[in-house]
CHARMM internal coordinates of N, CA and C (Angstrom, degrees):
IC EDIT
DIST 1 N 1 CA 1.4490
DIST 1 CA 1 C 1.5210
ANGL 1 N 1 CA 1 C 109.71
DIST 1 C 2 N 1.3155
ANGL 1 CA 1 C 2 N 119.16
DIHE 1 N 1 CA 1 C 2 N 126.61
DIST 2 N 2 CA 1.4641
ANGL 1 C 2 N 2 CA 122.71
DIHE 1 CA 1 C 2 N 2 CA 178.73
DIST 2 CA 2 C 1.4885
ANGL 2 N 2 CA 2 C 106.46
DIHE 1 C 2 N 2 CA 2 C -89.40
DIST 2 C 3 N 1.3609
ANGL 2 CA 2 C 3 N 111.14
DIHE 2 N 2 CA 2 C 3 N 123.24
DIST 3 N 3 CA 1.5266
ANGL 2 C 3 N 3 CA 116.75
DIHE 2 CA 2 C 3 N 3 CA -171.40
DIST 3 CA 3 C 1.5355
ANGL 3 N 3 CA 3 C 109.34
DIHE 2 C 3 N 3 CA 3 C -87.78
DIST 3 C 4 N 1.2707
ANGL 3 CA 3 C 4 N 118.74
DIHE 3 N 3 CA 3 C 4 N -37.70
DIST 4 N 4 CA 1.4628
ANGL 3 C 4 N 4 CA 119.07
DIHE 3 CA 3 C 4 N 4 CA -174.58
DIST 4 CA 4 C 1.5336
ANGL 4 N 4 CA 4 C 110.08
DIHE 3 C 4 N 4 CA 4 C -123.63
DIST 4 C 5 N 1.2535
ANGL 4 CA 4 C 5 N 116.62
DIHE 4 N 4 CA 4 C 5 N 153.98
DIST 5 N 5 CA 1.5397
ANGL 4 C 5 N 5 CA 121.92
DIHE 4 CA 4 C 5 N 5 CA -179.11
DIST 5 CA 5 C 1.4659
ANGL 5 N 5 CA 5 C 103.94
DIHE 4 C 5 N 5 CA 5 C -116.77
DIST 5 C 6 N 1.3366
ANGL 5 CA 5 C 6 N 117.36
DIHE 5 N 5 CA 5 C 6 N 127.57
DIST 6 N 6 CA 1.4717
ANGL 5 C 6 N 6 CA 124.08
DIHE 5 CA 5 C 6 N 6 CA 179.20
DIST 6 CA 6 C 1.5223
ANGL 6 N 6 CA 6 C 105.03
DIHE 5 C 6 N 6 CA 6 C -100.95
DIST 6 C 7 N 1.3856
ANGL 6 CA 6 C 7 N 113.30
DIHE 6 N 6 CA 6 C 7 N 125.27
DIST 7 N 7 CA 1.3941
ANGL 6 C 7 N 7 CA 123.52
DIHE 6 CA 6 C 7 N 7 CA -178.61
DIST 7 CA 7 C 1.5983
ANGL 7 N 7 CA 7 C 110.85
DIHE 6 C 7 N 7 CA 7 C -82.76
DIST 7 C 8 N 1.2737
ANGL 7 CA 7 C 8 N 116.29
DIHE 7 N 7 CA 7 C 8 N -24.96
DIST 8 N 8 CA 1.4976
ANGL 7 C 8 N 8 CA 121.94
DIHE 7 CA 7 C 8 N 8 CA 179.27
DIST 8 CA 8 C 1.5463
ANGL 8 N 8 CA 8 C 106.94
DIHE 7 C 8 N 8 CA 8 C -105.49
DIST 8 C 9 N 1.3086
ANGL 8 CA 8 C 9 N 114.71
DIHE 8 N 8 CA 8 C 9 N 134.96
DIST 9 N 9 CA 1.4336
ANGL 8 C 9 N 9 CA 116.24
DIHE 8 CA 8 C 9 N 9 CA 171.25
DIST 9 CA 9 C 1.5566
ANGL 9 N 9 CA 9 C 109.23
DIHE 8 C 9 N 9 CA 9 C -74.98
DIST 9 C 10 N 1.2579
ANGL 9 CA 9 C 10 N 112.94
DIHE 9 N 9 CA 9 C 10 N 160.15
DIST 10 N 10 CA 1.4838
ANGL 9 C 10 N 10 CA 120.71
DIHE 9 CA 9 C 10 N 10 CA -175.30
DIST 10 CA 10 C 1.5125
ANGL 10 N 10 CA 10 C 112.21
DIHE 9 C 10 N 10 CA 10 C -59.91
DIST 10 C 11 N 1.3011
ANGL 10 CA 10 C 11 N 118.59
DIHE 10 N 10 CA 10 C 11 N -36.18
DIST 11 N 11 CA 1.3991
ANGL 10 C 11 N 11 CA 121.28
DIHE 10 CA 10 C 11 N 11 CA -178.77
DIST 11 CA 11 C 1.5637
ANGL 11 N 11 CA 11 C 112.32
DIHE 10 C 11 N 11 CA 11 C -71.55
DIST 11 C 12 N 1.2984
ANGL 11 CA 11 C 12 N 118.02
DIHE 11 N 11 CA 11 C 12 N -34.11
DIST 12 N 12 CA 1.4240
ANGL 11 C 12 N 12 CA 119.59
DIHE 11 CA 11 C 12 N 12 CA 172.21
DIST 12 CA 12 C 1.5055
ANGL 12 N 12 CA 12 C 113.92
DIHE 11 C 12 N 12 CA 12 C -66.07
DIST 12 C 13 N 1.3449
ANGL 12 CA 12 C 13 N 117.25
DIHE 12 N 12 CA 12 C 13 N -38.01
DIST 13 N 13 CA 1.4971
ANGL 12 C 13 N 13 CA 121.93
DIHE 12 CA 12 C 13 N 13 CA 173.88
DIST 13 CA 13 C 1.4549
ANGL 13 N 13 CA 13 C 110.81
DIHE 12 C 13 N 13 CA 13 C -61.62
DIST 13 C 14 N 1.3462
ANGL 13 CA 13 C 14 N 120.15
DIHE 13 N 13 CA 13 C 14 N -40.68
DIST 14 N 14 CA 1.4040
ANGL 13 C 14 N 14 CA 125.64
DIHE 13 CA 13 C 14 N 14 CA -177.51
DIST 14 CA 14 C 1.5802
ANGL 14 N 14 CA 14 C 108.55
DIHE 13 C 14 N 14 CA 14 C -65.92
DIST 14 C 15 N 1.3068
ANGL 14 CA 14 C 15 N 115.00
DIHE 14 N 14 CA 14 C 15 N -43.99
DIST 15 N 15 CA 1.4821
ANGL 14 C 15 N 15 CA 120.40
DIHE 14 CA 14 C 15 N 15 CA 177.61
DIST 15 CA 15 C 1.4828
ANGL 15 N 15 CA 15 C 111.66
DIHE 14 C 15 N 15 CA 15 C -62.09
DIST 15 C 16 N 1.3429
ANGL 15 CA 15 C 16 N 118.50
DIHE 15 N 15 CA 15 C 16 N -43.75
DIST 16 N 16 CA 1.4400
ANGL 15 C 16 N 16 CA 121.57
DIHE 15 CA 15 C 16 N 16 CA 178.59
DIST 16 CA 16 C 1.5396
ANGL 16 N 16 CA 16 C 112.81
DIHE 15 C 16 N 16 CA 16 C -64.58
DIST 16 C 17 N 1.2546
ANGL 16 CA 16 C 17 N 116.11
DIHE 16 N 16 CA 16 C 17 N -40.84
DIST 17 N 17 CA 1.4971
ANGL 16 C 17 N 17 CA 121.07
DIHE 16 CA 16 C 17 N 17 CA -179.90
DIST 17 CA 17 C 1.4956
ANGL 17 N 17 CA 17 C 111.94
DIHE 16 C 17 N 17 CA 17 C -71.27
DIST 17 C 18 N 1.3850
ANGL 17 CA 17 C 18 N 116.01
DIHE 17 N 17 CA 17 C 18 N -37.60
DIST 18 N 18 CA 1.5078
ANGL 17 C 18 N 18 CA 120.35
DIHE 17 CA 17 C 18 N 18 CA 171.37
DIST 18 CA 18 C 1.4645
ANGL 18 N 18 CA 18 C 114.17
DIHE 17 C 18 N 18 CA 18 C -61.96
DIST 18 C 19 N 1.3188
ANGL 18 CA 18 C 19 N 119.29
DIHE 18 N 18 CA 18 C 19 N -41.56
DIST 19 N 19 CA 1.4278
ANGL 18 C 19 N 19 CA 123.16
DIHE 18 CA 18 C 19 N 19 CA 176.67
DIST 19 CA 19 C 1.4547
ANGL 19 N 19 CA 19 C 112.31
DIHE 18 C 19 N 19 CA 19 C -63.34
DIST 19 C 20 N 1.2865
ANGL 19 CA 19 C 20 N 117.85
DIHE 19 N 19 CA 19 C 20 N -44.51
DIST 20 N 20 CA 1.4713
ANGL 19 C 20 N 20 CA 119.71
DIHE 19 CA 19 C 20 N 20 CA 179.22
DIST 20 CA 20 C 1.5376
ANGL 20 N 20 CA 20 C 111.87
DIHE 19 C 20 N 20 CA 20 C -68.41
DIST 20 C 21 N 1.3735
ANGL 20 CA 20 C 21 N 116.52
DIHE 20 N 20 CA 20 C 21 N -32.32
DIST 21 N 21 CA 1.5103
ANGL 20 C 21 N 21 CA 118.44
DIHE 20 CA 20 C 21 N 21 CA 176.33
DIST 21 CA 21 C 1.5950
ANGL 21 N 21 CA 21 C 109.34
DIHE 20 C 21 N 21 CA 21 C -68.80
DIST 21 C 22 N 1.3064
ANGL 21 CA 21 C 22 N 115.95
DIHE 21 N 21 CA 21 C 22 N -46.45
DIST 22 N 22 CA 1.4745
ANGL 21 C 22 N 22 CA 116.37
DIHE 21 CA 21 C 22 N 22 CA -179.93
DIST 22 CA 22 C 1.5547
ANGL 22 N 22 CA 22 C 111.86
DIHE 21 C 22 N 22 CA 22 C -64.71
DIST 22 C 23 N 1.3314
ANGL 22 CA 22 C 23 N 116.57
DIHE 22 N 22 CA 22 C 23 N -38.02
DIST 23 N 23 CA 1.5240
ANGL 22 C 23 N 23 CA 118.93
DIHE 22 CA 22 C 23 N 23 CA 175.36
DIST 23 CA 23 C 1.5628
ANGL 23 N 23 CA 23 C 109.37
DIHE 22 C 23 N 23 CA 23 C -61.83
DIST 23 C 24 N 1.3436
ANGL 23 CA 23 C 24 N 118.23
DIHE 23 N 23 CA 23 C 24 N -39.75
DIST 24 N 24 CA 1.3920
ANGL 23 C 24 N 24 CA 122.87
DIHE 23 CA 23 C 24 N 24 CA -179.92
DIST 24 CA 24 C 1.5590
ANGL 24 N 24 CA 24 C 111.34
DIHE 23 C 24 N 24 CA 24 C -62.88
DIST 24 C 25 N 1.3429
ANGL 24 CA 24 C 25 N 113.03
DIHE 24 N 24 CA 24 C 25 N -47.34
DIST 25 N 25 CA 1.4801
ANGL 24 C 25 N 25 CA 120.07
DIHE 24 CA 24 C 25 N 25 CA -178.52
DIST 25 CA 25 C 1.5766
ANGL 25 N 25 CA 25 C 108.43
DIHE 24 C 25 N 25 CA 25 C -64.39
DIST 25 C 26 N 1.3307
ANGL 25 CA 25 C 26 N 120.96
DIHE 25 N 25 CA 25 C 26 N -42.04
DIST 26 N 26 CA 1.4641
ANGL 25 C 26 N 26 CA 124.21
DIHE 25 CA 25 C 26 N 26 CA 174.96
DIST 26 CA 26 C 1.5758
ANGL 26 N 26 CA 26 C 112.45
DIHE 25 C 26 N 26 CA 26 C -59.69
DIST 26 C 27 N 1.3454
ANGL 26 CA 26 C 27 N 114.50
DIHE 26 N 26 CA 26 C 27 N -42.83
DIST 27 N 27 CA 1.4836
ANGL 26 C 27 N 27 CA 114.59
DIHE 26 CA 26 C 27 N 27 CA -179.24
DIST 27 CA 27 C 1.5254
ANGL 27 N 27 CA 27 C 111.03
DIHE 26 C 27 N 27 CA 27 C -69.98
DIST 27 C 28 N 1.2626
ANGL 27 CA 27 C 28 N 116.35
DIHE 27 N 27 CA 27 C 28 N -34.80
DIST 28 N 28 CA 1.5125
ANGL 27 C 28 N 28 CA 119.46
DIHE 27 CA 27 C 28 N 28 CA -178.98
DIST 28 CA 28 C 1.5411
ANGL 28 N 28 CA 28 C 109.14
DIHE 27 C 28 N 28 CA 28 C -68.30
DIST 28 C 29 N 1.3948
ANGL 28 CA 28 C 29 N 115.97
DIHE 28 N 28 CA 28 C 29 N -39.68
DIST 29 N 29 CA 1.4623
ANGL 28 C 29 N 29 CA 119.82
DIHE 28 CA 28 C 29 N 29 CA -178.47
DIST 29 CA 29 C 1.5510
ANGL 29 N 29 CA 29 C 110.54
DIHE 28 C 29 N 29 CA 29 C -67.55
DIST 29 C 30 N 1.3289
ANGL 29 CA 29 C 30 N 116.92
DIHE 29 N 29 CA 29 C 30 N -40.37
DIST 30 N 30 CA 1.4755
ANGL 29 C 30 N 30 CA 122.31
DIHE 29 CA 29 C 30 N 30 CA 177.24
DIST 30 CA 30 C 1.4854
ANGL 30 N 30 CA 30 C 108.27
DIHE 29 C 30 N 30 CA 30 C -60.69
DIST 30 C 31 N 1.3502
ANGL 30 CA 30 C 31 N 116.86
DIHE 30 N 30 CA 30 C 31 N -52.89
DIST 31 N 31 CA 1.4274
ANGL 30 C 31 N 31 CA 120.50
DIHE 30 CA 30 C 31 N 31 CA -176.91
DIST 31 CA 31 C 1.5742
ANGL 31 N 31 CA 31 C 115.35
DIHE 30 C 31 N 31 CA 31 C -61.44
DIST 31 C 32 N 1.3055
ANGL 31 CA 31 C 32 N 113.05
DIHE 31 N 31 CA 31 C 32 N -38.93
DIST 32 N 32 CA 1.4557
ANGL 31 C 32 N 32 CA 119.79
DIHE 31 CA 31 C 32 N 32 CA 175.95
DIST 32 CA 32 C 1.5086
ANGL 32 N 32 CA 32 C 110.78
DIHE 31 C 32 N 32 CA 32 C -64.55
DIST 32 C 33 N 1.2888
ANGL 32 CA 32 C 33 N 122.11
DIHE 32 N 32 CA 32 C 33 N -39.75
DIST 33 N 33 CA 1.4510
ANGL 32 C 33 N 33 CA 123.75
DIHE 32 CA 32 C 33 N 33 CA -178.17
DIST 33 CA 33 C 1.5359
ANGL 33 N 33 CA 33 C 107.27
DIHE 32 C 33 N 33 CA 33 C -67.78
DIST 33 C 34 N 1.2364
ANGL 33 CA 33 C 34 N 119.29
DIHE 33 N 33 CA 33 C 34 N -38.67
DIST 34 N 34 CA 1.4485
ANGL 33 C 34 N 34 CA 120.18
DIHE 33 CA 33 C 34 N 34 CA 173.26
DIST 34 CA 34 C 1.4492
ANGL 34 N 34 CA 34 C 116.02
DIHE 33 C 34 N 34 CA 34 C -63.54
DIST 34 C 35 N 1.3867
ANGL 34 CA 34 C 35 N 114.24
DIHE 34 N 34 CA 34 C 35 N -40.92
DIST 35 N 35 CA 1.4560
ANGL 34 C 35 N 35 CA 120.35
DIHE 34 CA 34 C 35 N 35 CA -179.89
DIST 35 CA 35 C 1.6141
ANGL 35 N 35 CA 35 C 112.21
DIHE 34 C 35 N 35 CA 35 C -65.89
DIST 35 C 36 N 1.3783
ANGL 35 CA 35 C 36 N 113.41
DIHE 35 N 35 CA 35 C 36 N -37.24
DIST 36 N 36 CA 1.3632
ANGL 35 C 36 N 36 CA 118.72
DIHE 35 CA 35 C 36 N 36 CA -178.52
DIST 36 CA 36 C 1.5100
ANGL 36 N 36 CA 36 C 112.00
DIHE 35 C 36 N 36 CA 36 C -66.73
DIST 36 C 37 N 1.3523
ANGL 36 CA 36 C 37 N 117.22
DIHE 36 N 36 CA 36 C 37 N -39.94
DIST 37 N 37 CA 1.5089
ANGL 36 C 37 N 37 CA 124.09
DIHE 36 CA 36 C 37 N 37 CA 177.61
DIST 37 CA 37 C 1.4679
ANGL 37 N 37 CA 37 C 107.03
DIHE 36 C 37 N 37 CA 37 C -63.31
DIST 37 C 38 N 1.2875
ANGL 37 CA 37 C 38 N 121.63
DIHE 37 N 37 CA 37 C 38 N -42.40
DIST 38 N 38 CA 1.4517
ANGL 37 C 38 N 38 CA 126.45
DIHE 37 CA 37 C 38 N 38 CA -177.39
DIST 38 CA 38 C 1.6150
ANGL 38 N 38 CA 38 C 110.51
DIHE 37 C 38 N 38 CA 38 C -67.37
DIST 38 C 39 N 1.3745
ANGL 38 CA 38 C 39 N 116.57
DIHE 38 N 38 CA 38 C 39 N -39.16
DIST 39 N 39 CA 1.3859
ANGL 38 C 39 N 39 CA 120.14
DIHE 38 CA 38 C 39 N 39 CA -179.31
DIST 39 CA 39 C 1.5266
ANGL 39 N 39 CA 39 C 112.68
DIHE 38 C 39 N 39 CA 39 C -74.10
DIST 39 C 40 N 1.3300
ANGL 39 CA 39 C 40 N 120.40
DIHE 39 N 39 CA 39 C 40 N -19.93
DIST 40 N 40 CA 1.4660
ANGL 39 C 40 N 40 CA 121.87
DIHE 39 CA 39 C 40 N 40 CA -178.07
DIST 40 CA 40 C 1.4991
ANGL 40 N 40 CA 40 C 111.01
DIHE 39 C 40 N 40 CA 40 C -102.87
DIST 40 C 41 N 1.2685
ANGL 40 CA 40 C 41 N 118.09
DIHE 40 N 40 CA 40 C 41 N 3.21
DIST 41 N 41 CA 1.5866
ANGL 40 C 41 N 41 CA 118.58
DIHE 40 CA 40 C 41 N 41 CA -177.44
DIST 41 CA 41 C 1.4475
ANGL 41 N 41 CA 41 C 105.48
DIHE 40 C 41 N 41 CA 41 C -74.66
DIST 41 C 42 N 1.3723
ANGL 41 CA 41 C 42 N 115.31
DIHE 41 N 41 CA 41 C 42 N 152.38
DIST 42 N 42 CA 1.5200
ANGL 41 C 42 N 42 CA 125.48
DIHE 41 CA 41 C 42 N 42 CA -177.34
DIST 42 CA 42 C 1.5099
ANGL 42 N 42 CA 42 C 111.40
DIHE 41 C 42 N 42 CA 42 C -91.88
DIST 42 C 43 N 1.2955
ANGL 42 CA 42 C 43 N 120.89
DIHE 42 N 42 CA 42 C 43 N 34.43
DIST 43 N 43 CA 1.4475
ANGL 42 C 43 N 43 CA 121.72
DIHE 42 CA 42 C 43 N 43 CA -175.49
DIST 43 CA 43 C 1.5621
ANGL 43 N 43 CA 43 C 105.37
DIHE 42 C 43 N 43 CA 43 C -89.20
DIST 43 C 44 N 1.3930
ANGL 43 CA 43 C 44 N 115.69
DIHE 43 N 43 CA 43 C 44 N 142.16
DIST 44 N 44 CA 1.4259
ANGL 43 C 44 N 44 CA 118.61
DIHE 43 CA 43 C 44 N 44 CA 174.64
DIST 44 CA 44 C 1.4030
ANGL 44 N 44 CA 44 C 110.07
DIHE 43 C 44 N 44 CA 44 C -121.94
DIST 44 C 45 N 1.3344
ANGL 44 CA 44 C 45 N 120.76
DIHE 44 N 44 CA 44 C 45 N 132.02
DIST 45 N 45 CA 1.3934
ANGL 44 C 45 N 45 CA 125.40
DIHE 44 CA 44 C 45 N 45 CA -173.70
DIST 45 CA 45 C 1.5695
ANGL 45 N 45 CA 45 C 105.40
DIHE 44 C 45 N 45 CA 45 C -100.59
DIST 45 C 46 N 1.2925
ANGL 45 CA 45 C 46 N 118.79
DIHE 45 N 45 CA 45 C 46 N 124.95
DIST 46 N 46 CA 1.4514
ANGL 45 C 46 N 46 CA 122.73
DIHE 45 CA 45 C 46 N 46 CA 179.56
DIST 46 CA 46 C 1.5231
ANGL 46 N 46 CA 46 C 109.88
DIHE 45 C 46 N 46 CA 46 C -115.15
DIST 46 C 47 N 1.3648
ANGL 46 CA 46 C 47 N 118.56
DIHE 46 N 46 CA 46 C 47 N 134.76
DIST 47 N 47 CA 1.3564
ANGL 46 C 47 N 47 CA 121.87
DIHE 46 CA 46 C 47 N 47 CA -179.06
DIST 47 CA 47 C 1.5540
ANGL 47 N 47 CA 47 C 110.82
DIHE 46 C 47 N 47 CA 47 C -85.35
DIST 47 C 48 N 1.3054
ANGL 47 CA 47 C 48 N 117.34
DIHE 47 N 47 CA 47 C 48 N -176.90
DIST 48 N 48 CA 1.4597
ANGL 47 C 48 N 48 CA 121.36
DIHE 47 CA 47 C 48 N 48 CA -174.06
DIST 48 CA 48 C 1.5576
ANGL 48 N 48 CA 48 C 107.16
DIHE 47 C 48 N 48 CA 48 C -70.02
DIST 48 C 49 N 1.4009
ANGL 48 CA 48 C 49 N 118.85
DIHE 48 N 48 CA 48 C 49 N -32.51
DIST 49 N 49 CA 1.4064
ANGL 48 C 49 N 49 CA 122.80
DIHE 48 CA 48 C 49 N 49 CA 178.88
DIST 49 CA 49 C 1.4909
ANGL 49 N 49 CA 49 C 117.80
DIHE 48 C 49 N 49 CA 49 C -75.72
DIST 49 C 50 N 1.3734
ANGL 49 CA 49 C 50 N 114.20
DIHE 49 N 49 CA 49 C 50 N -7.42
DIST 50 N 50 CA 1.4021
ANGL 49 C 50 N 50 CA 120.95
DIHE 49 CA 49 C 50 N 50 CA 176.69
DIST 50 CA 50 C 1.5274
ANGL 50 N 50 CA 50 C 111.61
DIHE 49 C 50 N 50 CA 50 C 93.78
DIST 50 C 51 N 1.3423
ANGL 50 CA 50 C 51 N 116.86
DIHE 50 N 50 CA 50 C 51 N 7.53
DIST 51 N 51 CA 1.3980
ANGL 50 C 51 N 51 CA 118.35
DIHE 50 CA 50 C 51 N 51 CA 175.83
DIST 51 CA 51 C 1.5229
ANGL 51 N 51 CA 51 C 112.12
DIHE 50 C 51 N 51 CA 51 C -84.43
DIST 51 C 52 N 1.3254
ANGL 51 CA 51 C 52 N 117.60
DIHE 51 N 51 CA 51 C 52 N 159.99
DIST 52 N 52 CA 1.4500
ANGL 51 C 52 N 52 CA 119.51
DIHE 51 CA 51 C 52 N 52 CA 177.20
DIST 52 CA 52 C 1.5018
ANGL 52 N 52 CA 52 C 113.12
DIHE 51 C 52 N 52 CA 52 C -98.79
END
COOR INIT
IC SEED 1 N 1 CA 1 C
IC BUILD
């Protein structure tokens, strides 16, 4: 007796999960490249007291 009915075939589920995985990797790579640029910039923040 088959208890549950799957509306998506397994290949469609794999394609959806692969797409979400690649989208996640792309987003992390884009955010990391922006973060690296910000971490290596030569800006100095000075407070009102003159401290860095």
